Short mmCIF file of the C-alpha atoms (twelve columns), coordinates in Angstrom:
data_MODEL
# 
_entry.id   MODEL 
# 
loop_
_atom_site.group_PDB 
_atom_site.id 
_atom_site.type_symbol 
_atom_site.label_atom_id 
_atom_site.label_alt_id 
_atom_site.label_comp_id 
_atom_site.label_asym_id 
_atom_site.label_seq_id 
_atom_site.Cartn_x 
_atom_site.Cartn_y 
_atom_site.Cartn_z 
_atom_site.pdbx_PDB_model_num 
ATOM 1  C CA . UNK A 1  -80.762 17.492 -55.362 1 
ATOM 2  C CA . UNK A 2  -80.344 21.058 -55.641 1 
ATOM 3  C CA . UNK A 3  -82.399 24.145 -54.597 1 
ATOM 4  C CA . UNK A 4  -82.550 27.036 -57.200 1 
ATOM 5  C CA . UNK A 5  -83.460 30.591 -56.313 1 
ATOM 6  C CA . UNK A 6  -84.496 32.692 -59.520 1 
ATOM 7  C CA . UNK A 7  -84.951 36.453 -58.888 1 
ATOM 8  C CA . UNK A 8  -86.765 38.029 -61.761 1 
ATOM 9  C CA . UNK A 9  -86.854 42.048 -61.917 1 
ATOM 10 C CA . UNK A 10 -88.056 44.541 -64.319 1 
ATOM 11 C CA . UNK A 11 -85.298 46.211 -66.555 1 
ATOM 12 C CA . UNK A 12 -84.175 49.434 -64.952 1 
ATOM 13 C CA . UNK A 13 -85.356 51.535 -67.789 1 
ATOM 14 C CA . UNK A 14 -88.986 50.441 -67.273 1 
ATOM 15 C CA . UNK A 15 -91.460 52.161 -65.030 1 
ATOM 16 C CA . UNK A 16 -92.521 49.715 -62.370 1 
ATOM 17 C CA . UNK A 17 -96.350 50.592 -61.538 1 
ATOM 18 C CA . UNK A 18 -96.422 48.329 -58.806 1 
ATOM 19 C CA . UNK A 19 -93.414 49.708 -57.212 1 
ATOM 20 C CA . UNK A 20 -94.631 52.996 -57.398 1 
ATOM 21 C CA . UNK A 21 -97.952 51.891 -55.619 1 
ATOM 22 C CA . UNK A 22 -95.916 50.101 -52.979 1 
ATOM 23 C CA . UNK A 23 -93.685 53.312 -52.429 1 
ATOM 24 C CA . UNK A 24 -97.002 55.328 -52.022 1 
ATOM 25 C CA . UNK A 25 -98.287 53.006 -49.670 1 
ATOM 26 C CA . UNK A 26 -95.306 52.821 -47.437 1 
ATOM 27 C CA . UNK A 27 -95.140 56.780 -47.357 1 
ATOM 28 C CA . UNK A 28 -98.857 56.580 -46.306 1 
ATOM 29 C CA . UNK A 29 -97.885 54.467 -43.387 1 
ATOM 30 C CA . UNK A 30 -95.550 57.009 -42.312 1 
ATOM 31 C CA . UNK A 31 -92.228 55.508 -43.910 1 
ATOM 32 C CA . UNK A 32 -91.000 58.602 -45.642 1 
ATOM 33 C CA . UNK A 33 -87.441 57.548 -46.229 1 
ATOM 34 C CA . UNK A 34 -88.399 55.469 -48.900 1 
ATOM 35 C CA . UNK A 35 -86.741 56.561 -52.097 1 
ATOM 36 C CA . UNK A 36 -87.812 53.864 -54.391 1 
ATOM 37 C CA . UNK A 37 -89.632 50.334 -54.564 1 
ATOM 38 C CA . UNK A 38 -89.528 47.829 -57.423 1 
ATOM 39 C CA . UNK A 39 -91.613 44.750 -57.536 1 
ATOM 40 C CA . UNK A 40 -90.270 41.535 -58.969 1 
ATOM 41 C CA . UNK A 41 -90.640 37.669 -58.764 1 
ATOM 42 C CA . UNK A 42 -89.156 35.006 -56.639 1 
ATOM 43 C CA . UNK A 43 -89.284 31.386 -57.899 1 
ATOM 44 C CA . UNK A 44 -87.842 28.481 -55.979 1 
ATOM 45 C CA . UNK A 45 -87.150 25.353 -58.099 1 
ATOM 46 C CA . UNK A 46 -85.849 22.006 -56.575 1 
ATOM 47 C CA . UNK A 47 -84.201 19.860 -59.101 1 
ATOM 48 C CA . UNK A 48 -82.160 16.723 -59.525 1 
ATOM 49 C CA . UNK A 49 -78.437 17.217 -59.742 1 
ATOM 50 C CA . UNK A 50 -77.862 16.252 -63.262 1 
ATOM 51 C CA . UNK A 51 -74.528 17.748 -63.706 1 
ATOM 52 C CA . UNK A 52 -75.314 20.814 -65.595 1 
ATOM 53 C CA . UNK A 53 -78.044 22.752 -63.445 1 
ATOM 54 C CA . UNK A 54 -76.681 26.134 -64.352 1 
ATOM 55 C CA . UNK A 55 -77.346 25.623 -68.115 1 
ATOM 56 C CA . UNK A 56 -80.771 23.999 -67.428 1 
ATOM 57 C CA . UNK A 57 -81.835 26.796 -65.136 1 
ATOM 58 C CA . UNK A 58 -80.694 29.400 -67.612 1 
ATOM 59 C CA . UNK A 59 -82.765 27.659 -70.269 1 
ATOM 60 C CA . UNK A 60 -85.747 27.680 -68.183 1 
ATOM 61 C CA . UNK A 61 -85.601 31.298 -67.245 1 
ATOM 62 C CA . UNK A 62 -85.096 32.134 -71.134 1 
ATOM 63 C CA . UNK A 63 -87.971 29.576 -72.343 1 
ATOM 64 C CA . UNK A 64 -90.691 30.208 -69.693 1 
ATOM 65 C CA . UNK A 65 -89.911 32.137 -66.406 1 
ATOM 66 C CA . UNK A 66 -88.757 35.532 -67.730 1 
ATOM 67 C CA . UNK A 67 -89.802 37.853 -70.491 1 
ATOM 68 C CA . UNK A 68 -86.371 39.001 -71.964 1 
ATOM 69 C CA . UNK A 69 -87.923 42.016 -73.490 1 
ATOM 70 C CA . UNK A 70 -88.820 43.694 -70.033 1 
ATOM 71 C CA . UNK A 71 -87.135 41.542 -67.438 1 
ATOM 72 C CA . UNK A 72 -83.895 40.918 -66.096 1 
ATOM 73 C CA . UNK A 73 -83.053 37.599 -63.829 1 
ATOM 74 C CA . UNK A 74 -80.343 35.983 -61.765 1 
ATOM 75 C CA . UNK A 75 -80.151 32.645 -59.902 1 
ATOM 76 C CA . UNK A 76 -78.428 31.054 -56.967 1 
ATOM 77 C CA . UNK A 77 -77.850 27.236 -56.656 1 
ATOM 78 C CA . UNK A 78 -77.977 25.623 -53.424 1 
ATOM 79 C CA . UNK A 79 -76.474 22.104 -53.663 1 
ATOM 80 C CA . UNK A 80 -77.181 19.613 -50.955 1 
# 
């Protein structure tokens, strides 16, 4: 078994409306040092160790978990 942590973020050139709302809310709470905020997705997957986890997870991301037009992704595999 392996645990995979997938991090999905908007491409840097895209406006992150949710991030702007979070930044404004933090400033309203008195956290004036916040320069920027961006909101993404975190997906945790537990998968059988098939020997080619990296390839499988990459395919999962490209086929379902990520919109390649607007999002970037990276993942970490924790075997054990």
